[in-house]
mmCIF entry with sequence, helices, sheets and N, C-alpha, C, O atoms, coordinates in Angstrom:
data_MODEL
# 
_entry.id   MODEL 
# 
_entity.id                         1 
_entity.type                       polymer 
_entity.pdbx_number_of_molecules   1 
# 
_entity_poly.entity_id                      1 
_entity_poly.type                           'polypeptide(L)' 
_entity_poly.nstd_linkage                   no 
_entity_poly.nstd_monomer                   no 
_entity_poly.pdbx_seq_one_letter_code       MAKKTAVLTIKMVSTAGTGYFYVTKKNPKNITEKLKLKGYDPKVRKHVLFEEHKIK 
_entity_poly.pdbx_seq_one_letter_code_can   MAKKTAVLTIKMVSTAGTGYFYVTKKNPKNITEKLKLKGYDPKVRKHVLFEEHKIK 
_entity_poly.pdbx_strand_id                 A 
# 
loop_
_entity_poly_seq.entity_id 
_entity_poly_seq.num 
_entity_poly_seq.mon_id 
_entity_poly_seq.hetero 
1 1  MET n 
1 2  ALA n 
1 3  LYS n 
1 4  LYS n 
1 5  THR n 
1 6  ALA n 
1 7  VAL n 
1 8  LEU n 
1 9  THR n 
1 10 ILE n 
1 11 LYS n 
1 12 MET n 
1 13 VAL n 
1 14 SER n 
1 15 THR n 
1 16 ALA n 
1 17 GLY n 
1 18 THR n 
1 19 GLY n 
1 20 TYR n 
1 21 PHE n 
1 22 TYR n 
1 23 VAL n 
1 24 THR n 
1 25 LYS n 
1 26 LYS n 
1 27 ASN n 
1 28 PRO n 
1 29 LYS n 
1 30 ASN n 
1 31 ILE n 
1 32 THR n 
1 33 GLU n 
1 34 LYS n 
1 35 LEU n 
1 36 LYS n 
1 37 LEU n 
1 38 LYS n 
1 39 GLY n 
1 40 TYR n 
1 41 ASP n 
1 42 PRO n 
1 43 LYS n 
1 44 VAL n 
1 45 ARG n 
1 46 LYS n 
1 47 HIS n 
1 48 VAL n 
1 49 LEU n 
1 50 PHE n 
1 51 GLU n 
1 52 GLU n 
1 53 HIS n 
1 54 LYS n 
1 55 ILE n 
1 56 LYS n 
# 
_struct_asym.id          A 
_struct_asym.entity_id   1 
# 
_struct_sheet.id               AA1 
_struct_sheet.type             ? 
_struct_sheet.number_strands   4 
_struct_sheet.details          ? 
# 
loop_
_struct_sheet_order.sheet_id 
_struct_sheet_order.range_id_1 
_struct_sheet_order.range_id_2 
_struct_sheet_order.offset 
_struct_sheet_order.sense 
AA1 1 2 ? anti-parallel 
AA1 2 3 ? anti-parallel 
AA1 3 4 ? anti-parallel 
# 
loop_
_struct_sheet_range.sheet_id 
_struct_sheet_range.id 
_struct_sheet_range.beg_label_comp_id 
_struct_sheet_range.beg_label_asym_id 
_struct_sheet_range.beg_label_seq_id 
_struct_sheet_range.pdbx_beg_PDB_ins_code 
_struct_sheet_range.end_label_comp_id 
_struct_sheet_range.end_label_asym_id 
_struct_sheet_range.end_label_seq_id 
_struct_sheet_range.pdbx_end_PDB_ins_code 
_struct_sheet_range.beg_auth_comp_id 
_struct_sheet_range.beg_auth_asym_id 
_struct_sheet_range.beg_auth_seq_id 
_struct_sheet_range.end_auth_comp_id 
_struct_sheet_range.end_auth_asym_id 
_struct_sheet_range.end_auth_seq_id 
AA1 1 PHE A 21 ? LYS A 26 ? PHE A 21 LYS A 26 
AA1 2 LEU A 8  ? SER A 14 ? LEU A 8  SER A 14 
AA1 3 LYS A 46 ? HIS A 53 ? LYS A 46 HIS A 53 
AA1 4 LYS A 36 ? ASP A 41 ? LYS A 36 ASP A 41 
# 
loop_
_atom_site.group_PDB 
_atom_site.id 
_atom_site.type_symbol 
_atom_site.label_atom_id 
_atom_site.label_alt_id 
_atom_site.label_comp_id 
_atom_site.label_asym_id 
_atom_site.label_entity_id 
_atom_site.label_seq_id 
_atom_site.pdbx_PDB_ins_code 
_atom_site.Cartn_x 
_atom_site.Cartn_y 
_atom_site.Cartn_z 
_atom_site.occupancy 
_atom_site.B_iso_or_equiv 
_atom_site.pdbx_formal_charge 
_atom_site.auth_seq_id 
_atom_site.auth_comp_id 
_atom_site.auth_asym_id 
_atom_site.auth_atom_id 
_atom_site.pdbx_PDB_model_num 
ATOM 1   N N  . MET A 1 1  ? 123.878 53.830 -113.394 1.00 0.00 ? 1  MET A N  1 
ATOM 2   C CA . MET A 1 1  ? 122.894 54.857 -113.105 1.00 0.00 ? 1  MET A CA 1 
ATOM 3   C C  . MET A 1 1  ? 122.209 54.583 -111.777 1.00 0.00 ? 1  MET A C  1 
ATOM 4   O O  . MET A 1 1  ? 121.973 53.433 -111.405 1.00 0.00 ? 1  MET A O  1 
ATOM 5   N N  . ALA A 1 2  ? 121.899 55.642 -111.084 1.00 0.00 ? 2  ALA A N  1 
ATOM 6   C CA . ALA A 1 2  ? 121.222 55.507 -109.804 1.00 0.00 ? 2  ALA A CA 1 
ATOM 7   C C  . ALA A 1 2  ? 119.725 55.342 -110.025 1.00 0.00 ? 2  ALA A C  1 
ATOM 8   O O  . ALA A 1 2  ? 119.164 55.850 -110.996 1.00 0.00 ? 2  ALA A O  1 
ATOM 9   N N  . LYS A 1 3  ? 119.089 54.618 -109.103 1.00 0.00 ? 3  LYS A N  1 
ATOM 10  C CA . LYS A 1 3  ? 117.643 54.441 -109.179 1.00 0.00 ? 3  LYS A CA 1 
ATOM 11  C C  . LYS A 1 3  ? 116.942 55.711 -108.729 1.00 0.00 ? 3  LYS A C  1 
ATOM 12  O O  . LYS A 1 3  ? 117.442 56.446 -107.877 1.00 0.00 ? 3  LYS A O  1 
ATOM 13  N N  . LYS A 1 4  ? 115.784 55.954 -109.309 1.00 0.00 ? 4  LYS A N  1 
ATOM 14  C CA . LYS A 1 4  ? 114.992 57.116 -108.921 1.00 0.00 ? 4  LYS A CA 1 
ATOM 15  C C  . LYS A 1 4  ? 114.082 56.705 -107.759 1.00 0.00 ? 4  LYS A C  1 
ATOM 16  O O  . LYS A 1 4  ? 113.358 55.715 -107.856 1.00 0.00 ? 4  LYS A O  1 
ATOM 17  N N  . THR A 1 5  ? 114.121 57.461 -106.673 1.00 0.00 ? 5  THR A N  1 
ATOM 18  C CA . THR A 1 5  ? 113.310 57.130 -105.516 1.00 0.00 ? 5  THR A CA 1 
ATOM 19  C C  . THR A 1 5  ? 112.027 57.940 -105.525 1.00 0.00 ? 5  THR A C  1 
ATOM 20  O O  . THR A 1 5  ? 111.962 59.008 -106.134 1.00 0.00 ? 5  THR A O  1 
ATOM 21  N N  . ALA A 1 6  ? 111.019 57.437 -104.855 1.00 0.00 ? 6  ALA A N  1 
ATOM 22  C CA . ALA A 1 6  ? 109.718 58.100 -104.796 1.00 0.00 ? 6  ALA A CA 1 
ATOM 23  C C  . ALA A 1 6  ? 109.544 58.864 -103.491 1.00 0.00 ? 6  ALA A C  1 
ATOM 24  O O  . ALA A 1 6  ? 108.418 59.168 -103.096 1.00 0.00 ? 6  ALA A O  1 
ATOM 25  N N  . VAL A 1 7  ? 110.637 59.173 -102.826 1.00 0.00 ? 7  VAL A N  1 
ATOM 26  C CA . VAL A 1 7  ? 110.565 59.840 -101.530 1.00 0.00 ? 7  VAL A CA 1 
ATOM 27  C C  . VAL A 1 7  ? 110.417 61.349 -101.734 1.00 0.00 ? 7  VAL A C  1 
ATOM 28  O O  . VAL A 1 7  ? 111.164 61.955 -102.502 1.00 0.00 ? 7  VAL A O  1 
ATOM 29  N N  . LEU A 1 8  ? 109.441 61.949 -101.037 1.00 0.00 ? 8  LEU A N  1 
ATOM 30  C CA . LEU A 1 8  ? 109.211 63.387 -101.096 1.00 0.00 ? 8  LEU A CA 1 
ATOM 31  C C  . LEU A 1 8  ? 109.674 64.045 -99.811  1.00 0.00 ? 8  LEU A C  1 
ATOM 32  O O  . LEU A 1 8  ? 109.599 63.451 -98.735  1.00 0.00 ? 8  LEU A O  1 
ATOM 33  N N  . THR A 1 9  ? 110.152 65.273 -99.929  1.00 0.00 ? 9  THR A N  1 
ATOM 34  C CA . THR A 1 9  ? 110.501 66.066 -98.751  1.00 0.00 ? 9  THR A CA 1 
ATOM 35  C C  . THR A 1 9  ? 109.279 66.885 -98.375  1.00 0.00 ? 9  THR A C  1 
ATOM 36  O O  . THR A 1 9  ? 108.714 67.585 -99.215  1.00 0.00 ? 9  THR A O  1 
ATOM 37  N N  . ILE A 1 10 ? 108.865 66.800 -97.110  1.00 0.00 ? 10 ILE A N  1 
ATOM 38  C CA . ILE A 1 10 ? 107.677 67.514 -96.645  1.00 0.00 ? 10 ILE A CA 1 
ATOM 39  C C  . ILE A 1 10 ? 108.014 68.366 -95.429  1.00 0.00 ? 10 ILE A C  1 
ATOM 40  O O  . ILE A 1 10 ? 109.022 68.150 -94.756  1.00 0.00 ? 10 ILE A O  1 
ATOM 41  N N  . LYS A 1 11 ? 107.154 69.329 -95.166  1.00 0.00 ? 11 LYS A N  1 
ATOM 42  C CA . LYS A 1 11 ? 107.334 70.235 -94.028  1.00 0.00 ? 11 LYS A CA 1 
ATOM 43  C C  . LYS A 1 11 ? 106.270 69.907 -92.992  1.00 0.00 ? 11 LYS A C  1 
ATOM 44  O O  . LYS A 1 11 ? 105.083 69.859 -93.313  1.00 0.00 ? 11 LYS A O  1 
ATOM 45  N N  . MET A 1 12 ? 106.687 69.682 -91.750  1.00 0.00 ? 12 MET A N  1 
ATOM 46  C CA . MET A 1 12 ? 105.774 69.404 -90.651  1.00 0.00 ? 12 MET A CA 1 
ATOM 47  C C  . MET A 1 12 ? 105.633 70.680 -89.825  1.00 0.00 ? 12 MET A C  1 
ATOM 48  O O  . MET A 1 12 ? 106.602 71.150 -89.230  1.00 0.00 ? 12 MET A O  1 
ATOM 49  N N  . VAL A 1 13 ? 104.402 71.247 -89.790  1.00 0.00 ? 13 VAL A N  1 
ATOM 50  C CA . VAL A 1 13 ? 104.142 72.532 -89.140  1.00 0.00 ? 13 VAL A CA 1 
ATOM 51  C C  . VAL A 1 13 ? 103.377 72.292 -87.847  1.00 0.00 ? 13 VAL A C  1 
ATOM 52  O O  . VAL A 1 13 ? 102.464 71.469 -87.798  1.00 0.00 ? 13 VAL A O  1 
ATOM 53  N N  . SER A 1 14 ? 103.757 73.019 -86.801  1.00 0.00 ? 14 SER A N  1 
ATOM 54  C CA . SER A 1 14 ? 103.135 72.903 -85.486  1.00 0.00 ? 14 SER A CA 1 
ATOM 55  C C  . SER A 1 14 ? 101.707 73.435 -85.519  1.00 0.00 ? 14 SER A C  1 
ATOM 56  O O  . SER A 1 14 ? 101.438 74.467 -86.135  1.00 0.00 ? 14 SER A O  1 
ATOM 57  N N  . THR A 1 15 ? 100.791 72.728 -84.854  1.00 0.00 ? 15 THR A N  1 
ATOM 58  C CA . THR A 1 15 ? 99.399  73.180 -84.776  1.00 0.00 ? 15 THR A CA 1 
ATOM 59  C C  . THR A 1 15 ? 99.197  74.163 -83.628  1.00 0.00 ? 15 THR A C  1 
ATOM 60  O O  . THR A 1 15 ? 98.087  74.658 -83.432  1.00 0.00 ? 15 THR A O  1 
ATOM 61  N N  . ALA A 1 16 ? 100.253 74.453 -82.864  1.00 0.00 ? 16 ALA A N  1 
ATOM 62  C CA . ALA A 1 16 ? 100.150 75.410 -81.767  1.00 0.00 ? 16 ALA A CA 1 
ATOM 63  C C  . ALA A 1 16 ? 100.114 76.847 -82.277  1.00 0.00 ? 16 ALA A C  1 
ATOM 64  O O  . ALA A 1 16 ? 99.838  77.768 -81.508  1.00 0.00 ? 16 ALA A O  1 
ATOM 65  N N  . GLY A 1 17 ? 100.390 77.048 -83.560  1.00 0.00 ? 17 GLY A N  1 
ATOM 66  C CA . GLY A 1 17 ? 100.328 78.380 -84.138  1.00 0.00 ? 17 GLY A CA 1 
ATOM 67  C C  . GLY A 1 17 ? 101.581 79.210 -83.940  1.00 0.00 ? 17 GLY A C  1 
ATOM 68  O O  . GLY A 1 17 ? 101.542 80.431 -84.090  1.00 0.00 ? 17 GLY A O  1 
ATOM 69  N N  . THR A 1 18 ? 102.688 78.571 -83.608  1.00 0.00 ? 18 THR A N  1 
ATOM 70  C CA . THR A 1 18 ? 103.932 79.302 -83.372  1.00 0.00 ? 18 THR A CA 1 
ATOM 71  C C  . THR A 1 18 ? 104.722 79.511 -84.649  1.00 0.00 ? 18 THR A C  1 
ATOM 72  O O  . THR A 1 18 ? 105.603 80.369 -84.696  1.00 0.00 ? 18 THR A O  1 
ATOM 73  N N  . GLY A 1 19 ? 104.423 78.745 -85.681  1.00 0.00 ? 19 GLY A N  1 
ATOM 74  C CA . GLY A 1 19 ? 105.181 78.833 -86.926  1.00 0.00 ? 19 GLY A CA 1 
ATOM 75  C C  . GLY A 1 19 ? 106.399 77.934 -86.941  1.00 0.00 ? 19 GLY A C  1 
ATOM 76  O O  . GLY A 1 19 ? 107.150 77.925 -87.916  1.00 0.00 ? 19 GLY A O  1 
ATOM 77  N N  . TYR A 1 20 ? 106.606 77.176 -85.872  1.00 0.00 ? 20 TYR A N  1 
ATOM 78  C CA . TYR A 1 20 ? 107.743 76.263 -85.802  1.00 0.00 ? 20 TYR A CA 1 
ATOM 79  C C  . TYR A 1 20 ? 107.481 75.071 -86.712  1.00 0.00 ? 20 TYR A C  1 
ATOM 80  O O  . TYR A 1 20 ? 106.370 74.542 -86.743  1.00 0.00 ? 20 TYR A O  1 
ATOM 81  N N  . PHE A 1 21 ? 108.506 74.646 -87.457  1.00 0.00 ? 21 PHE A N  1 
ATOM 82  C CA . PHE A 1 21 ? 108.362 73.500 -88.352  1.00 0.00 ? 21 PHE A CA 1 
ATOM 83  C C  . PHE A 1 21 ? 109.674 72.747 -88.434  1.00 0.00 ? 21 PHE A C  1 
ATOM 84  O O  . PHE A 1 21 ? 110.729 73.253 -88.052  1.00 0.00 ? 21 PHE A O  1 
ATOM 85  N N  . TYR A 1 22 ? 109.587 71.530 -88.938  1.00 0.00 ? 22 TYR A N  1 
ATOM 86  C CA . TYR A 1 22 ? 110.776 70.792 -89.297  1.00 0.00 ? 22 TYR A CA 1 
ATOM 87  C C  . TYR A 1 22 ? 110.505 70.042 -90.583  1.00 0.00 ? 22 TYR A C  1 
ATOM 88  O O  . TYR A 1 22 ? 109.354 69.855 -90.976  1.00 0.00 ? 22 TYR A O  1 
ATOM 89  N N  . VAL A 1 23 ? 111.581 69.611 -91.239  1.00 0.00 ? 23 VAL A N  1 
ATOM 90  C CA . VAL A 1 23 ? 111.494 68.983 -92.551  1.00 0.00 ? 23 VAL A CA 1 
ATOM 91  C C  . VAL A 1 23 ? 111.801 67.501 -92.398  1.00 0.00 ? 23 VAL A C  1 
ATOM 92  O O  . VAL A 1 23 ? 112.731 67.123 -91.686  1.00 0.00 ? 23 VAL A O  1 
ATOM 93  N N  . THR A 1 24 ? 111.010 66.658 -93.072  1.00 0.00 ? 24 THR A N  1 
ATOM 94  C CA . THR A 1 24 ? 111.216 65.223 -93.034  1.00 0.00 ? 24 THR A CA 1 
ATOM 95  C C  . THR A 1 24 ? 110.886 64.647 -94.409  1.00 0.00 ? 24 THR A C  1 
ATOM 96  O O  . THR A 1 24 ? 110.500 65.380 -95.319  1.00 0.00 ? 24 THR A O  1 
ATOM 97  N N  . LYS A 1 25 ? 111.037 63.349 -94.551  1.00 0.00 ? 25 LYS A N  1 
ATOM 98  C CA . LYS A 1 25 ? 110.759 62.686 -95.826  1.00 0.00 ? 25 LYS A CA 1 
ATOM 99  C C  . LYS A 1 25 ? 109.619 61.696 -95.663  1.00 0.00 ? 25 LYS A C  1 
ATOM 100 O O  . LYS A 1 25 ? 109.365 61.188 -94.571  1.00 0.00 ? 25 LYS A O  1 
ATOM 101 N N  . LYS A 1 26 ? 108.929 61.429 -96.787  1.00 0.00 ? 26 LYS A N  1 
ATOM 102 C CA . LYS A 1 26 ? 107.852 60.443 -96.771  1.00 0.00 ? 26 LYS A CA 1 
ATOM 103 C C  . LYS A 1 26 ? 107.757 59.786 -98.132  1.00 0.00 ? 26 LYS A C  1 
ATOM 104 O O  . LYS A 1 26 ? 108.001 60.420 -99.159  1.00 0.00 ? 26 LYS A O  1 
ATOM 105 N N  . ASN A 1 27 ? 107.403 58.513 -98.135  1.00 0.00 ? 27 ASN A N  1 
ATOM 106 C CA . ASN A 1 27 ? 107.184 57.773 -99.373  1.00 0.00 ? 27 ASN A CA 1 
ATOM 107 C C  . ASN A 1 27 ? 105.684 57.749 -99.649  1.00 0.00 ? 27 ASN A C  1 
ATOM 108 O O  . ASN A 1 27 ? 104.951 57.073 -98.928  1.00 0.00 ? 27 ASN A O  1 
ATOM 109 N N  . PRO A 1 28 ? 105.201 58.464 -100.669 1.00 0.00 ? 28 PRO A N  1 
ATOM 110 C CA . PRO A 1 28 ? 103.765 58.538 -100.936 1.00 0.00 ? 28 PRO A CA 1 
ATOM 111 C C  . PRO A 1 28 ? 103.156 57.226 -101.432 1.00 0.00 ? 28 PRO A C  1 
ATOM 112 O O  . PRO A 1 28 ? 101.933 57.085 -101.435 1.00 0.00 ? 28 PRO A O  1 
ATOM 113 N N  . LYS A 1 29 ? 103.978 56.269 -101.847 1.00 0.00 ? 29 LYS A N  1 
ATOM 114 C CA . LYS A 1 29 ? 103.441 54.967 -102.250 1.00 0.00 ? 29 LYS A CA 1 
ATOM 115 C C  . LYS A 1 29 ? 102.964 54.169 -101.037 1.00 0.00 ? 29 LYS A C  1 
ATOM 116 O O  . LYS A 1 29 ? 101.983 53.430 -101.121 1.00 0.00 ? 29 LYS A O  1 
ATOM 117 N N  . ASN A 1 30 ? 103.660 54.322 -99.913  1.00 0.00 ? 30 ASN A N  1 
ATOM 118 C CA . ASN A 1 30 ? 103.306 53.593 -98.698  1.00 0.00 ? 30 ASN A CA 1 
ATOM 119 C C  . ASN A 1 30 ? 102.307 54.351 -97.834  1.00 0.00 ? 30 ASN A C  1 
ATOM 120 O O  . ASN A 1 30 ? 101.408 53.748 -97.249  1.00 0.00 ? 30 ASN A O  1 
ATOM 121 N N  . ILE A 1 31 ? 102.460 55.672 -97.750  1.00 0.00 ? 31 ILE A N  1 
ATOM 122 C CA . ILE A 1 31 ? 101.592 56.508 -96.912  1.00 0.00 ? 31 ILE A CA 1 
ATOM 123 C C  . ILE A 1 31 ? 100.877 57.490 -97.829  1.00 0.00 ? 31 ILE A C  1 
ATOM 124 O O  . ILE A 1 31 ? 101.489 58.447 -98.304  1.00 0.00 ? 31 ILE A O  1 
ATOM 125 N N  . THR A 1 32 ? 99.594  57.268 -98.086  1.00 0.00 ? 32 THR A N  1 
ATOM 126 C CA . THR A 1 32 ? 98.871  58.105 -99.042  1.00 0.00 ? 32 THR A CA 1 
ATOM 127 C C  . THR A 1 32 ? 98.215  59.314 -98.382  1.00 0.00 ? 32 THR A C  1 
ATOM 128 O O  . THR A 1 32 ? 98.060  60.349 -99.031  1.00 0.00 ? 32 THR A O  1 
ATOM 129 N N  . GLU A 1 33 ? 97.825  59.214 -97.106  1.00 0.00 ? 33 GLU A N  1 
ATOM 130 C CA . GLU A 1 33 ? 97.166  60.333 -96.438  1.00 0.00 ? 33 GLU A CA 1 
ATOM 131 C C  . GLU A 1 33 ? 98.204  61.294 -95.865  1.00 0.00 ? 33 GLU A C  1 
ATOM 132 O O  . GLU A 1 33 ? 99.394  60.982 -95.825  1.00 0.00 ? 33 GLU A O  1 
ATOM 133 N N  . LYS A 1 34 ? 97.742  62.471 -95.420  1.00 0.00 ? 34 LYS A N  1 
ATOM 134 C CA . LYS A 1 34 ? 98.647  63.454 -94.837  1.00 0.00 ? 34 LYS A CA 1 
ATOM 135 C C  . LYS A 1 34 ? 99.124  62.983 -93.472  1.00 0.00 ? 34 LYS A C  1 
ATOM 136 O O  . LYS A 1 34 ? 98.364  62.407 -92.693  1.00 0.00 ? 34 LYS A O  1 
ATOM 137 N N  . LEU A 1 35 ? 100.391 63.237 -93.202  1.00 0.00 ? 35 LEU A N  1 
ATOM 138 C CA . LEU A 1 35 ? 100.993 62.809 -91.943  1.00 0.00 ? 35 LEU A CA 1 
ATOM 139 C C  . LEU A 1 35 ? 100.599 63.729 -90.800  1.00 0.00 ? 35 LEU A C  1 
ATOM 140 O O  . LEU A 1 35 ? 100.513 64.944 -90.975  1.00 0.00 ? 35 LEU A O  1 
ATOM 141 N N  . LYS A 1 36 ? 100.360 63.152 -89.632  1.00 0.00 ? 36 LYS A N  1 
ATOM 142 C CA . LYS A 1 36 ? 100.115 63.894 -88.403  1.00 0.00 ? 36 LYS A CA 1 
ATOM 143 C C  . LYS A 1 36 ? 100.902 63.185 -87.316  1.00 0.00 ? 36 LYS A C  1 
ATOM 144 O O  . LYS A 1 36 ? 100.642 62.024 -86.999  1.00 0.00 ? 36 LYS A O  1 
ATOM 145 N N  . LEU A 1 37 ? 101.872 63.897 -86.748  1.00 0.00 ? 37 LEU A N  1 
ATOM 146 C CA . LEU A 1 37 ? 102.737 63.315 -85.730  1.00 0.00 ? 37 LEU A CA 1 
ATOM 147 C C  . LEU A 1 37 ? 102.859 64.251 -84.546  1.00 0.00 ? 37 LEU A C  1 
ATOM 148 O O  . LEU A 1 37 ? 102.749 65.468 -84.693  1.00 0.00 ? 37 LEU A O  1 
ATOM 149 N N  . LYS A 1 38 ? 103.090 63.679 -83.364  1.00 0.00 ? 38 LYS A N  1 
ATOM 150 C CA . LYS A 1 38 ? 103.352 64.488 -82.183  1.00 0.00 ? 38 LYS A CA 1 
ATOM 151 C C  . LYS A 1 38 ? 104.850 64.743 -82.106  1.00 0.00 ? 38 LYS A C  1 
ATOM 152 O O  . LYS A 1 38 ? 105.660 63.850 -82.350  1.00 0.00 ? 38 LYS A O  1 
ATOM 153 N N  . GLY A 1 39 ? 105.202 65.975 -81.762  1.00 0.00 ? 39 GLY A N  1 
ATOM 154 C CA . GLY A 1 39 ? 106.605 66.340 -81.634  1.00 0.00 ? 39 GLY A CA 1 
ATOM 155 C C  . GLY A 1 39 ? 106.751 67.503 -80.670  1.00 0.00 ? 39 GLY A C  1 
ATOM 156 O O  . GLY A 1 39 ? 105.765 68.092 -80.228  1.00 0.00 ? 39 GLY A O  1 
ATOM 157 N N  . TYR A 1 40 ? 107.984 67.820 -80.356  1.00 0.00 ? 40 TYR A N  1 
ATOM 158 C CA . TYR A 1 40 ? 108.263 68.882 -79.390  1.00 0.00 ? 40 TYR A CA 1 
ATOM 159 C C  . TYR A 1 40 ? 108.358 70.222 -80.101  1.00 0.00 ? 40 TYR A C  1 
ATOM 160 O O  . TYR A 1 40 ? 109.075 70.359 -81.091  1.00 0.00 ? 40 TYR A O  1 
ATOM 161 N N  . ASP A 1 41 ? 107.628 71.215 -79.589  1.00 0.00 ? 41 ASP A N  1 
ATOM 162 C CA . ASP A 1 41 ? 107.686 72.582 -80.080  1.00 0.00 ? 41 ASP A CA 1 
ATOM 163 C C  . ASP A 1 41 ? 108.388 73.423 -79.019  1.00 0.00 ? 41 ASP A C  1 
ATOM 164 O O  . ASP A 1 41 ? 107.802 73.684 -77.968  1.00 0.00 ? 41 ASP A O  1 
ATOM 165 N N  . PRO A 1 42 ? 109.626 73.855 -79.262  1.00 0.00 ? 42 PRO A N  1 
ATOM 166 C CA . PRO A 1 42 ? 110.372 74.585 -78.237  1.00 0.00 ? 42 PRO A CA 1 
ATOM 167 C C  . PRO A 1 42 ? 109.810 75.968 -77.938  1.00 0.00 ? 42 PRO A C  1 
ATOM 168 O O  . PRO A 1 42 ? 110.107 76.524 -76.881  1.00 0.00 ? 42 PRO A O  1 
ATOM 169 N N  . LYS A 1 43 ? 109.013 76.540 -78.827  1.00 0.00 ? 43 LYS A N  1 
ATOM 170 C CA . LYS A 1 43 ? 108.465 77.878 -78.582  1.00 0.00 ? 43 LYS A CA 1 
ATOM 171 C C  . LYS A 1 43 ? 107.396 77.853 -77.489  1.00 0.00 ? 43 LYS A C  1 
ATOM 172 O O  . LYS A 1 43 ? 107.293 78.801 -76.709  1.00 0.00 ? 43 LYS A O  1 
ATOM 173 N N  . VAL A 1 44 ? 106.594 76.776 -77.421  1.00 0.00 ? 44 VAL A N  1 
ATOM 174 C CA . VAL A 1 44 ? 105.594 76.650 -76.356  1.00 0.00 ? 44 VAL A CA 1 
ATOM 175 C C  . VAL A 1 44 ? 106.054 75.687 -75.267  1.00 0.00 ? 44 VAL A C  1 
ATOM 176 O O  . VAL A 1 44 ? 105.387 75.528 -74.245  1.00 0.00 ? 44 VAL A O  1 
ATOM 177 N N  . ARG A 1 45 ? 107.219 75.037 -75.499  1.00 0.00 ? 45 ARG A N  1 
ATOM 178 C CA . ARG A 1 45 ? 107.825 74.100 -74.563  1.00 0.00 ? 45 ARG A CA 1 
ATOM 179 C C  . ARG A 1 45 ? 106.888 72.959 -74.195  1.00 0.00 ? 45 ARG A C  1 
ATOM 180 O O  . ARG A 1 45 ? 106.759 72.598 -73.025  1.00 0.00 ? 45 ARG A O  1 
ATOM 181 N N  . LYS A 1 46 ? 106.229 72.390 -75.219  1.00 0.00 ? 46 LYS A N  1 
ATOM 182 C CA . LYS A 1 46 ? 105.324 71.255 -75.042  1.00 0.00 ? 46 LYS A CA 1 
ATOM 183 C C  . LYS A 1 46 ? 105.389 70.351 -76.263  1.00 0.00 ? 46 LYS A C  1 
ATOM 184 O O  . LYS A 1 46 ? 105.887 70.747 -77.317  1.00 0.00 ? 46 LYS A O  1 
ATOM 185 N N  . HIS A 1 47 ? 104.879 69.131 -76.108  1.00 0.00 ? 47 HIS A N  1 
ATOM 186 C CA . HIS A 1 47 ? 104.674 68.250 -77.238  1.00 0.00 ? 47 HIS A CA 1 
ATOM 187 C C  . HIS A 1 47 ? 103.313 68.578 -77.836  1.00 0.00 ? 47 HIS A C  1 
ATOM 188 O O  . HIS A 1 47 ? 102.303 68.577 -77.131  1.00 0.00 ? 47 HIS A O  1 
ATOM 189 N N  . VAL A 1 48 ? 103.288 68.859 -79.130  1.00 0.00 ? 48 VAL A N  1 
ATOM 190 C CA . VAL A 1 48 ? 102.055 69.217 -79.826  1.00 0.00 ? 48 VAL A CA 1 
ATOM 191 C C  . VAL A 1 48 ? 101.960 68.413 -81.116  1.00 0.00 ? 48 VAL A C  1 
ATOM 192 O O  . VAL A 1 48 ? 102.907 67.729 -81.505  1.00 0.00 ? 48 VAL A O  1 
ATOM 193 N N  . LEU A 1 49 ? 100.818 68.503 -81.767  1.00 0.00 ? 49 LEU A N  1 
ATOM 194 C CA . LEU A 1 49 ? 100.586 67.812 -83.028  1.00 0.00 ? 49 LEU A CA 1 
ATOM 195 C C  . LEU A 1 49 ? 101.218 68.607 -84.167  1.00 0.00 ? 49 LEU A C  1 
ATOM 196 O O  . LEU A 1 49 ? 101.081 69.829 -84.235  1.00 0.00 ? 49 LEU A O  1 
ATOM 197 N N  . PHE A 1 50 ? 101.902 67.910 -85.050  1.00 0.00 ? 50 PHE A N  1 
ATOM 198 C CA . PHE A 1 50 ? 102.494 68.509 -86.250  1.00 0.00 ? 50 PHE A CA 1 
ATOM 199 C C  . PHE A 1 50 ? 101.784 67.924 -87.459  1.00 0.00 ? 50 PHE A C  1 
ATOM 200 O O  . PHE A 1 50 ? 101.569 66.714 -87.532  1.00 0.00 ? 50 PHE A O  1 
ATOM 201 N N  . GLU A 1 51 ? 101.414 68.792 -88.421  1.00 0.00 ? 51 GLU A N  1 
ATOM 202 C CA . GLU A 1 51 ? 100.705 68.365 -89.633  1.00 0.00 ? 51 GLU A CA 1 
ATOM 203 C C  . GLU A 1 51 ? 101.569 68.637 -90.858  1.00 0.00 ? 51 GLU A C  1 
ATOM 204 O O  . GLU A 1 51 ? 102.387 69.556 -90.883  1.00 0.00 ? 51 GLU A O  1 
ATOM 205 N N  . GLU A 1 52 ? 101.359 67.809 -91.863  1.00 0.00 ? 52 GLU A N  1 
ATOM 206 C CA . GLU A 1 52 ? 102.120 67.912 -93.104  1.00 0.00 ? 52 GLU A CA 1 
ATOM 207 C C  . GLU A 1 52 ? 101.638 69.084 -93.959  1.00 0.00 ? 52 GLU A C  1 
ATOM 208 O O  . GLU A 1 52 ? 100.436 69.297 -94.117  1.00 0.00 ? 52 GLU A O  1 
ATOM 209 N N  . HIS A 1 53 ? 102.588 69.837 -94.506  1.00 0.00 ? 53 HIS A N  1 
ATOM 210 C CA . HIS A 1 53 ? 102.316 70.915 -95.449  1.00 0.00 ? 53 HIS A CA 1 
ATOM 211 C C  . HIS A 1 53 ? 103.331 70.843 -96.579  1.00 0.00 ? 53 HIS A C  1 
ATOM 212 O O  . HIS A 1 53 ? 104.396 70.246 -96.420  1.00 0.00 ? 53 HIS A O  1 
ATOM 213 N N  . LYS A 1 54 ? 103.013 71.447 -97.715  1.00 0.00 ? 54 LYS A N  1 
ATOM 214 C CA . LYS A 1 54 ? 103.933 71.470 -98.829  1.00 0.00 ? 54 LYS A CA 1 
ATOM 215 C C  . LYS A 1 54 ? 105.053 72.463 -98.572  1.00 0.00 ? 54 LYS A C  1 
ATOM 216 O O  . LYS A 1 54 ? 104.868 73.463 -97.878  1.00 0.00 ? 54 LYS A O  1 
ATOM 217 N N  . ILE A 1 55 ? 106.220 72.174 -99.141  1.00 0.00 ? 55 ILE A N  1 
ATOM 218 C CA . ILE A 1 55 ? 107.333 73.112 -99.087  1.00 0.00 ? 55 ILE A CA 1 
ATOM 219 C C  . ILE A 1 55 ? 107.204 74.033 -100.283 1.00 0.00 ? 55 ILE A C  1 
ATOM 220 O O  . ILE A 1 55 ? 107.071 73.574 -101.418 1.00 0.00 ? 55 ILE A O  1 
ATOM 221 N N  . LYS A 1 56 ? 107.243 75.333 -100.033 1.00 0.00 ? 56 LYS A N  1 
ATOM 222 C CA . LYS A 1 56 ? 107.115 76.303 -101.122 1.00 0.00 ? 56 LYS A CA 1 
ATOM 223 C C  . LYS A 1 56 ? 108.452 76.600 -101.735 1.00 0.00 ? 56 LYS A C  1 
ATOM 224 O O  . LYS A 1 56 ? 108.539 77.397 -102.670 1.00 0.00 ? 56 LYS A O  1 
# 
């Protein structure tokens, strides 16, 4: 039997308001707070802050 992992799939949404997002994984046992990372948003052609949101 395979082990059950605690990794969640999350959606990282751009704070520039373009609606651009990407999907990544996170282990909630190690990182308890919401993720905030800088990444490239091709719609505004800049590096902006991306915040964690739930996948619907």
